[in-house]
VEXDREN-2710 file (C-alpha; in Angstrom, 1 decimal):
% VEXDREN-2710
k/r/px/py/pz
1/MET/143.8/51.5/119.7
2/LYS/141.5/53.5/117.4
3/THR/141.8/57.2/117.8
4/PHE/140.6/60.3/116.0
5/LYS/142.5/63.6/115.6
6/LEU/140.0/66.4/114.9
7/LYS/141.0/69.4/112.7
8/SER/139.1/72.3/111.2
9/LEU/137.4/71.4/108.0
10/ALA/137.9/75.0/106.9
11/LEU/141.6/74.3/106.6
12/LEU/140.9/71.4/104.3
13/THR/138.8/73.4/101.9
14/THR/141.4/76.1/101.1
15/LEU/144.5/74.1/100.0
16/SER/145.6/74.4/96.4
17/VAL/148.2/72.7/94.1
18/GLY/150.0/74.0/91.1
19/GLY/147.6/76.9/90.6
20/PHE/144.4/74.8/90.7
21/LEU/141.7/75.2/93.3
22/HIS/140.4/72.0/94.9
23/ALA/137.0/70.6/94.1
24/ASN/134.4/70.7/96.9
25/MET/135.9/68.5/99.6
26/ALA/132.4/67.2/100.3
27/SER/132.7/65.0/97.2
28/ALA/136.2/63.8/98.3
29/HIS/135.2/61.8/101.3
30/GLY/138.5/60.3/102.5
31/TYR/142.1/59.4/101.8
32/LEU/145.3/58.3/103.5
33/GLU/146.9/61.5/104.8
34/ASN/149.9/59.8/106.5
35/PRO/151.8/58.3/104.7
36/PRO/150.5/61.0/102.2
37/ALA/148.4/59.9/99.3
38/ARG/149.7/61.0/95.9
39/GLY/147.3/63.8/95.4
40/PHE/147.8/65.1/98.9
41/PHE/151.6/64.9/98.6
42/CYS/151.3/67.0/95.4
43/ARG/149.7/70.0/97.2
44/ALA/151.6/73.2/97.5
45/GLY/154.1/73.1/100.3
46/GLN/154.2/69.3/100.3
47/ALA/157.6/67.7/99.5
48/GLY/156.1/65.6/96.6
49/ALA/155.0/68.6/94.6
50/GLY/158.0/68.6/92.2
51/SER/157.8/65.0/91.1
52/PRO/157.1/64.0/87.5
53/GLY/153.8/62.4/88.7
54/CYS/152.6/65.6/90.3
55/LYS/153.4/67.6/87.2
56/ALA/151.5/65.0/85.1
57/VAL/148.3/65.3/87.1
58/GLY/148.5/69.1/87.5
59/GLN/146.3/69.6/84.5
60/PHE/143.4/67.8/86.3
61/SER/142.1/70.0/89.1
62/GLY/140.2/67.1/90.5
63/ALA/143.1/64.8/90.6
64/VAL/144.9/66.8/93.3
65/THR/141.9/66.6/95.7
66/THR/142.4/63.0/96.7
67/PRO/140.8/60.7/97.4
68/GLN/139.4/59.5/94.1
69/GLU/135.7/58.6/94.1
70/ILE/134.6/55.7/92.0
71/VAL/130.8/55.3/91.6
72/GLY/130.0/51.7/90.9
73/GLY/132.1/48.7/91.7
74/GLY/131.9/49.3/95.4
75/LEU/132.9/46.2/97.4
76/ASN/134.0/44.4/94.2
77/TYR/137.0/46.7/93.7
78/LYS/139.4/43.8/93.1
79/GLU/137.4/42.9/90.1
80/THR/136.6/46.4/89.0
81/LEU/140.0/47.9/89.2
82/LYS/142.4/46.3/86.7
83/LYS/146.2/46.6/86.5
84/GLY/147.1/50.3/86.0
85/LYS/143.8/51.6/87.3
86/ILE/144.0/50.9/91.0
87/CYS/145.6/54.3/91.8
88/ALA/143.9/56.0/88.8
89/ALA/140.3/56.0/89.9
90/ASP/139.4/53.5/87.2
91/SER/140.9/55.9/84.6
92/ARG/139.0/58.9/86.0
93/TYR/142.4/60.5/86.6
94/PRO/144.7/58.2/84.6
95/ASN/148.0/60.0/85.5
96/LEU/147.5/59.1/89.1
97/GLY/148.2/55.5/88.0
98/LEU/151.7/56.3/86.8
99/PRO/154.4/53.9/88.1
100/ALA/155.8/54.4/91.6
101/ASN/159.1/55.7/90.3
102/GLN/157.4/58.8/89.0
103/TRP/156.4/60.0/92.5
104/LYS/158.3/61.3/95.5
105/HIS/158.4/58.7/98.3
106/LYS/157.7/59.6/102.0
107/ALA/160.7/58.4/104.1
108/ILE/159.6/56.4/107.1
109/THR/161.9/54.9/109.7
110/VAL/160.1/51.8/111.0
111/LYS/160.2/51.0/114.7
112/ASN/159.5/47.5/116.1
113/GLY/158.2/46.5/112.7
114/LYS/155.1/48.8/112.9
115/ILE/153.9/51.9/111.0
116/THR/151.0/54.3/111.8
117/LEU/148.3/54.9/109.2
118/ASP/146.2/58.1/109.5
119/TYR/143.1/58.1/107.4
120/ARG/141.4/61.4/106.8
121/PHE/137.6/61.4/106.7
122/THR/136.3/64.6/105.0
123/ALA/132.7/63.4/105.1
124/HIS/132.2/60.0/106.8
125/HIS/129.6/57.5/105.5
126/GLY/128.5/54.1/106.6
127/THR/131.6/51.9/106.1
128/ASP/131.9/48.3/105.1
129/HIS/135.6/48.4/105.7
130/ILE/138.9/50.2/105.2
131/GLY/141.4/48.0/103.5
132/TYR/145.2/48.7/103.3
133/TYR/147.4/46.9/100.8
134/ILE/151.2/47.1/100.3
135/THR/153.3/46.1/97.3
136/LYS/155.2/42.9/97.6
137/PRO/159.1/43.0/97.9
138/GLY/160.6/43.0/94.4
139/THR/157.7/44.8/92.7
140/ASN/158.9/46.6/89.6
141/ASN/158.4/50.3/90.5
142/ALA/158.8/51.2/86.8
143/ASP/155.5/49.4/86.1
144/THR/151.9/50.1/87.0
145/ILE/150.3/48.3/89.9
146/GLY/148.1/45.2/89.6
147/TRP/146.4/43.2/92.4
148/GLU/149.0/40.5/91.8
149/ASP/151.6/43.0/93.0
150/LEU/149.8/43.6/96.3
151/GLN/149.4/41.9/99.7
152/GLU/147.1/42.8/102.5
153/LEU/148.6/45.2/105.1
154/ALA/145.5/45.6/107.4
155/ARG/141.7/45.6/107.3
156/PHE/139.3/47.4/109.6
157/ASP/135.6/46.6/109.3
158/GLY/132.7/49.0/110.1
159/VAL/134.8/52.0/111.0
160/LYS/132.7/54.6/112.8
161/GLY/132.9/58.3/112.5
162/PRO/134.8/60.7/114.8
163/ASN/131.8/60.8/117.2
164/GLY/131.4/57.1/117.2
165/GLN/128.5/57.4/114.7
166/ILE/128.1/57.8/111.0
167/GLY/129.0/61.2/109.8
168/GLY/131.6/63.9/110.8
169/PHE/135.2/64.4/109.8
170/GLY/138.6/63.8/111.3
171/ILE/141.5/61.4/111.2
172/TYR/141.1/57.7/112.0
173/SER/144.5/56.4/113.2
174/GLU/145.8/52.8/113.4
175/THR/149.2/51.4/114.1
176/VAL/149.7/48.1/112.2
177/ASP/152.4/45.4/111.9
178/LEU/154.2/45.2/108.5
179/PRO/154.1/41.8/106.8
180/SER/157.2/39.7/107.8
181/ASN/158.6/39.7/104.2
182/ILE/158.9/43.5/104.0
183/THR/162.4/44.8/104.1
184/ASP/164.0/48.2/103.7
185/GLY/163.1/49.7/100.3
186/ASP/160.4/51.5/98.2
187/TYR/156.8/50.4/98.4
188/THR/153.3/51.7/97.5
189/ILE/150.4/51.5/100.1
190/VAL/147.0/51.2/98.5
191/THR/143.9/52.3/100.5
192/MET/140.3/51.2/99.7
193/TRP/137.2/52.6/101.5
194/PRO/134.0/51.1/100.1
195/VAL/131.0/52.5/101.8
196/SER/128.4/50.2/103.2
197/ARG/125.7/48.5/101.1
198/GLN/123.1/50.3/103.1
199/HIS/124.5/53.6/101.9
200/GLY/123.2/52.8/98.4
201/THR/125.7/54.6/96.2
202/GLY/128.2/51.8/95.6
203/GLU/131.0/54.3/96.1
204/ASN/134.6/53.3/96.8
205/PHE/137.3/55.8/97.6
206/THR/140.9/55.0/96.7
207/SER/144.3/56.5/97.3
208/CYS/147.9/55.4/96.8
209/SER/150.8/56.4/99.0
210/ASP/154.5/55.9/98.0
211/VAL/156.9/55.3/100.9
212/THR/160.6/54.4/101.5
213/LEU/160.9/52.2/104.5
214/THR/164.1/51.9/106.6
215/GLY/165.0/50.3/109.8
216/LEU/163.8/46.8/108.8
217/GLY/167.1/45.4/107.5
218/GLN/167.1/42.5/105.1
219/GLY/164.0/40.6/106.3
220/GLY/162.3/39.1/109.3
221/GLY/162.6/42.4/111.3
222/GLU/166.3/41.9/111.9
223/VAL/168.0/45.3/112.2
224/VAL/171.2/45.5/110.2
225/ASP/173.6/48.3/109.1
226/SER/171.3/49.5/106.3
227/TRP/170.7/52.9/104.6
228/GLY/168.4/55.3/106.2
229/VAL/167.2/58.9/105.4
230/ILE/168.9/61.7/107.3
231/GLY/167.9/65.3/107.4
232/ASP/165.7/67.1/104.9
233/GLY/167.6/66.2/101.8
234/VAL/169.3/68.4/99.2
235/THR/167.5/71.0/97.0
236/ALA/168.7/72.9/94.0
237/THR/167.3/76.4/93.7
238/LYS/168.9/78.0/90.7
239/ASN/170.2/77.2/87.2
240/LEU/174.0/77.2/86.7
241/LYS/176.4/77.8/83.9
242/ALA/179.3/76.0/82.4
243/GLY/182.4/76.3/84.7
244/ASP/180.4/76.6/87.9
245/THR/181.4/74.2/90.7
246/VAL/178.9/72.7/93.2
247/THR/180.2/70.9/96.3
248/PHE/178.4/68.6/98.7
249/ARG/180.0/69.1/102.1
250/LEU/179.4/66.6/104.9
251/PHE/179.9/67.2/108.6
252/LYS/179.7/64.9/111.6
253/ALA/179.1/66.4/115.0
254/GLY/180.1/69.7/113.4
255/ALA/183.5/68.5/112.1
256/ASP/184.4/68.2/108.5
257/ALA/183.6/64.6/107.3
258/GLY/184.3/64.9/103.6
259/LYS/183.2/66.7/100.4
260/VAL/182.5/65.9/96.8
261/SER/182.6/68.5/94.0
262/TYR/181.2/68.6/90.5
263/THR/182.1/71.1/87.8
264/LEU/179.5/71.8/85.1
265/THR/180.7/71.5/81.5
266/GLU/177.6/73.1/80.1
267/ASN/174.8/75.4/81.2
268/LEU/172.2/73.3/83.2
269/SER/168.9/73.8/84.9
270/SER/168.5/72.8/88.6
271/TYR/166.7/69.6/87.5
272/TYR/169.9/68.4/85.8
273/TRP/172.9/69.5/87.7
274/LEU/171.6/68.2/91.1
275/PRO/171.4/64.6/89.8
276/ASP/174.9/64.9/88.3
277/LEU/176.2/66.0/91.7
278/GLY/174.3/63.1/93.3
279/ASP/175.9/60.6/90.9
280/ALA/179.3/62.1/91.8
281/VAL/178.6/61.6/95.5
282/ASN/177.4/58.0/95.0
283/ASP/180.3/57.1/92.8
284/THR/182.9/58.3/95.4
285/LYS/184.4/55.2/97.0
286/ASN/183.9/54.9/100.7
287/PHE/182.0/58.1/101.0
288/PRO/179.7/57.7/104.1
289/VAL/176.5/59.0/102.6
290/LYS/174.5/58.7/99.4
291/ILE/172.0/60.9/97.5
292/GLY/169.0/59.5/95.7
293/ASP/165.3/59.1/95.2
294/THR/165.1/55.3/95.4
295/LEU/166.2/52.7/97.9
296/LYS/166.0/49.1/96.8
297/GLY/167.4/46.5/99.3
298/ASP/170.7/48.0/100.2
299/GLU/171.1/50.2/97.0
300/VAL/170.5/53.9/96.9
301/SER/170.1/55.3/93.4
302/ILE/168.7/58.2/91.3
303/GLU/166.0/57.1/88.9
304/TYR/164.8/60.5/87.5
305/SER/166.0/64.1/87.2
306/ASP/164.7/66.4/89.9
307/ASP/165.6/69.4/92.0
308/HIS/165.3/67.6/95.4
309/TYR/166.7/64.2/96.7
310/ASN/167.0/62.4/100.0
311/VAL/170.3/61.9/101.7
312/TYR/171.0/58.4/103.2
313/ALA/173.5/57.2/105.8
314/LYS/174.3/53.8/107.2
315/GLY/172.9/52.4/110.4
316/LYS/173.0/54.7/113.4
317/ASN/175.2/57.3/111.7
318/THR/172.7/60.1/112.0
319/ASN/174.9/62.7/113.6
320/TYR/175.5/64.1/110.2
321/SER/174.7/67.5/108.7
322/TYR/175.4/68.6/105.1
323/VAL/175.3/71.6/102.8
324/ILE/175.7/72.3/99.1
325/THR/178.0/75.2/98.3
326/LEU/178.4/77.0/94.9
327/GLU/181.5/78.5/93.4
328/GLU/180.6/80.4/90.3
329/GLN/183.1/80.7/87.5
330/THR/184.9/84.0/87.5
331/GLN/185.4/85.7/84.2
332/PRO/188.6/87.7/83.3
333/GLY/188.2/91.3/84.4
334/THR/185.3/90.8/86.8
335/GLY/187.1/93.4/89.0
336/ALA/186.6/96.1/86.3
337/SER/183.8/98.6/86.7
338/PRO/181.3/99.5/83.9
339/VAL/182.0/102.6/81.9
340/PRO/178.7/104.6/81.9
341/VAL/177.9/107.0/79.1
342/ILE/174.8/109.3/79.0
343/THR/173.5/110.4/75.6
344/ALA/171.0/113.3/75.6
345/SER/168.7/114.4/72.9
346/SER/169.6/118.0/73.9
347/ASN/171.7/119.9/76.4
348/THR/168.9/122.3/77.1
349/ILE/166.0/121.3/79.3
350/THR/162.5/122.8/79.0
351/ASP/159.1/122.3/80.4
352/SER/157.4/122.0/77.0
353/GLU/158.7/118.6/76.0
354/TRP/160.6/115.6/77.4
355/LEU/164.4/115.5/77.0
356/GLU/165.5/112.0/76.2
357/LEU/168.4/110.4/78.1
358/ASP/169.9/106.9/77.5
359/ALA/172.8/104.8/78.6
360/LEU/173.0/102.6/75.5
361/LYS/176.6/103.4/74.8
362/THR/177.7/102.2/78.3
363/THR/180.3/99.4/78.2
364/ASP/181.6/96.8/80.6
365/PRO/184.7/94.6/79.9
366/ASP/183.0/91.3/80.8
367/THR/179.2/91.8/81.0
368/SER/176.6/92.4/78.3
369/ASN/174.5/95.5/78.7
370/ASN/171.3/93.6/79.4
371/GLN/172.9/92.3/82.6
372/LEU/173.8/95.7/83.9
373/LYS/171.7/97.6/86.4
374/TYR/171.0/101.3/85.7
375/THR/170.1/103.9/88.3
376/TRP/169.2/107.5/87.5
377/GLU/169.0/110.4/89.9
378/VAL/169.0/114.2/89.8
379/THR/171.7/115.6/92.1
380/ARG/171.2/119.3/91.4
381/ASN/167.9/121.2/91.3
382/ALA/166.0/118.0/91.6
383/ASP/163.0/120.0/92.9
384/LYS/162.6/121.8/89.6
385/VAL/162.5/118.8/87.3
386/GLU/160.5/115.6/86.7
387/LEU/162.4/112.4/86.0
388/ALA/160.2/109.8/84.1
389/ASN/161.9/106.8/85.7
390/THR/164.9/106.0/87.9
391/SER/165.9/102.6/86.5
392/GLY/166.5/101.0/83.1
393/ALA/168.8/102.0/80.2
394/GLU/166.6/104.9/79.1
395/THR/164.7/107.7/80.9
396/ARG/163.2/111.2/80.2
397/ILE/163.4/114.5/82.0
398/ARG/161.7/117.9/81.8
399/LEU/161.1/121.1/83.9
400/HIS/158.1/121.4/86.1
401/LYS/157.6/124.9/84.8
402/PRO/159.4/127.4/82.6
403/ALA/162.7/128.7/84.0
404/ASP/162.5/132.0/85.8
405/SER/166.3/132.3/85.4
406/ASP/169.2/130.3/84.0
407/PHE/170.3/127.3/86.0
408/ASN/171.9/123.9/85.6
409/VAL/170.5/120.5/86.3
410/SER/172.8/117.6/87.2
411/VAL/171.7/114.1/86.2
412/LYS/173.8/111.2/87.7
413/LEU/173.9/107.7/86.2
414/THR/175.2/104.7/88.3
415/VAL/175.7/101.4/86.5
416/THR/176.3/98.2/88.4
417/ASP/177.4/94.9/87.0
418/PRO/176.5/91.4/88.5
419/GLN/179.8/91.4/90.5
420/LYS/178.6/94.6/92.2
421/ASN/181.3/96.8/90.5
422/LYS/180.0/100.3/89.9
423/GLY/180.6/103.1/87.4
424/GLU/179.2/106.7/87.7
425/VAL/178.9/109.6/85.4
426/THR/177.1/113.0/85.6
427/LYS/175.5/115.0/82.8
428/ILE/174.9/118.7/83.1
429/LEU/171.8/120.1/81.4
430/LYS/171.0/123.8/81.1
431/ALA/167.7/125.4/81.8
432/GLU/167.5/128.9/80.2
433/HIS/165.2/131.7/81.2
434/SER/163.0/133.0/78.4
435/SER/161.1/136.3/78.6
436/GLU/158.6/134.9/76.1
437/LYS/156.1/132.2/77.2
438/PRO/154.1/130.0/74.9
439/GLY/151.2/132.1/73.6
440/ASP/153.0/135.4/73.9
441/GLU/154.2/135.6/70.3
442/GLN/152.6/138.2/68.1
443/PRO/150.6/137.2/65.1
444/GLY/152.8/136.4/62.2
445/ASP/155.8/135.6/64.4
446/GLU/156.0/132.0/63.2
447/GLN/153.5/132.1/60.4
448/PRO/154.7/131.6/56.8
449/GLY/155.3/135.1/55.4
450/GLY/154.9/136.8/58.8
451/GLU/158.6/137.2/59.5
452/GLN/161.6/138.6/57.9
453/PRO/163.4/135.6/56.5
454/GLY/167.1/135.3/56.4
455/ASN/169.0/134.7/53.2
456/PRO/168.7/130.9/52.4
457/GLY/171.9/131.2/50.5
458/ASP/173.8/131.6/53.8
459/ALA/172.8/128.1/55.0
460/ALA/173.1/124.5/53.8
461/ALA/169.9/122.9/52.7
462/TYR/168.1/120.8/55.4
463/ASN/168.8/117.1/55.1
464/ALA/166.4/114.7/56.9
465/ARG/168.9/111.9/56.6
466/ILE/171.5/113.4/59.0
467/ALA/171.5/114.4/62.6
468/TYR/172.2/118.0/63.8
469/PRO/174.0/117.6/67.1
470/THR/175.3/121.2/67.4
471/LYS/172.8/123.7/68.7
472/CYS/172.1/126.7/66.5
473/THR/173.1/125.1/63.2
474/LYS/171.6/127.0/60.3
475/VAL/169.8/125.2/57.5
476/SER/167.6/126.5/54.7
477/HIS/164.2/125.0/54.0
478/ASN/161.2/126.2/52.1
479/GLY/162.8/129.5/51.4
480/GLN/163.7/130.3/55.1
481/VAL/166.7/129.9/57.4
482/TRP/166.2/127.8/60.5
483/GLN/168.3/127.1/63.6
484/ASN/168.0/124.0/65.9
485/GLN/167.5/124.7/69.6
486/TRP/168.9/121.4/70.7
487/TYR/170.3/118.1/69.3
488/VAL/168.1/116.9/66.5
489/ASN/168.2/113.3/65.3
490/ALA/168.0/112.3/61.7
491/GLY/164.4/112.8/60.5
492/GLN/163.2/113.7/64.0
493/GLU/161.5/117.0/63.0
494/GLU/161.2/118.8/59.7
495/PRO/161.7/122.6/60.0
496/GLY/158.4/124.3/60.1
497/LYS/156.5/121.3/61.5
498/GLY/157.3/121.7/65.2
499/GLY/155.4/125.0/65.8
500/SER/156.6/128.0/67.9
501/TRP/158.4/125.8/70.4
502/GLY/159.7/123.1/68.1
503/ALA/163.3/122.1/67.7
504/TRP/163.7/124.2/64.5
505/ARG/162.9/128.0/64.7
506/THR/163.3/130.6/62.0
507/GLU/166.4/132.8/62.3
508/LYS/164.3/135.9/63.1
509/ALA/161.7/134.3/65.4
510/THR/161.4/135.9/68.8
511/SER/161.5/132.3/70.3
512/ASN/164.8/131.5/68.7
513/GLN/167.3/131.1/71.6
514/CYS/170.2/131.3/69.2
515/LYS/170.0/135.0/68.6
END
């Protein structure tokens, strides 16, 4: 019985794949939606999106809009579309013609030798026919498809639109009998929709759908104890490192039904360790399920690396559930906490410039510093200061305004390693009251010659190549004696270059806090 399932066209025009927007669906007039055509199965959220075939066509925004429109050829598609071009829109989107083993297959359990085909019209035209073809048993899935590989599955002439007339959109659904020679295994269904001669465009819309059929047995419709897909399959979601162990655990009616483990000998991405685990499951003698992407006859196998595979069980053994568990390799000393260290550019905090803080000297027995998480917070007088950022290995801090009186500021650093072990340390900074504000100094206070210099012979000459970590260290430079107001790094500031509120101030300056 012919039926139409109507859905909103608005939904069809907003789907996207791999970051590409679809072309105007008015130019993509129809395709087989169930079983899903290759382009449709590549769309975001569809199970086929991670296959090598989908990745190969991702560069073509039009290739993921299925169907593929061919102008010219029309009813003569068997002559027009040569081997390798049947699924590829006559080379318009060549990667759609990649062999079937490059695409995810939709698992279908066949009942009574029949399957249902749902054809999506996005803009119905006058129709000569819709033709469905299926690959013959034994077709090489590692090769491209030619007409010699196909046999007719069904043909429907003069298909009308959803309203019984030409035009409109919706799903045209038919349940068809599979050819008697089809057995359990992998197949490709090819769909052809040439519009009518009266339409005048000579258009033909093509799509190819890859399927894994189960429930047919070894031929003639006889149901035998064969492999069938169970559950949603297994998916790898993260990359793993050498020494990690993944385990496939199987349950039947909630009870433990077996497990297979695989330990990595090198760091592997999800696309590589999952097939290794699948091979370990498949190589385990008498294990009741198998993992793979291909079913040929009564053989389940993995043909290409991927991060998702089907799980198969025999006959009616469908009361299974399964899960993959991960045991990450533990390193010696993972119970030890990080040892945090705060290094400050000064112990005195002001409002005139940022004071630099860093945790670069922090250590952890078994974790590199770039794997540690750093959290900064002010635990005392937080309302009087500004903290530049609260995460990362470095931050800066300063007063909101000059200190009205002396007070301390407590800065706490918490360091967390990947095993959630924590270390904490607190740094005390001093804010000092100054009776002199910027701009209060008298003329000549800090100007060359405007002060009474100290005796340069009492202090060592300034050396730009060394740091001055001790506050109030005296140095001589350009005939004057200077004192640092805080920790000064090597070459950070030359005496006389920082102004009235710089790190170096003359011994007699009114702003010198060392007096």
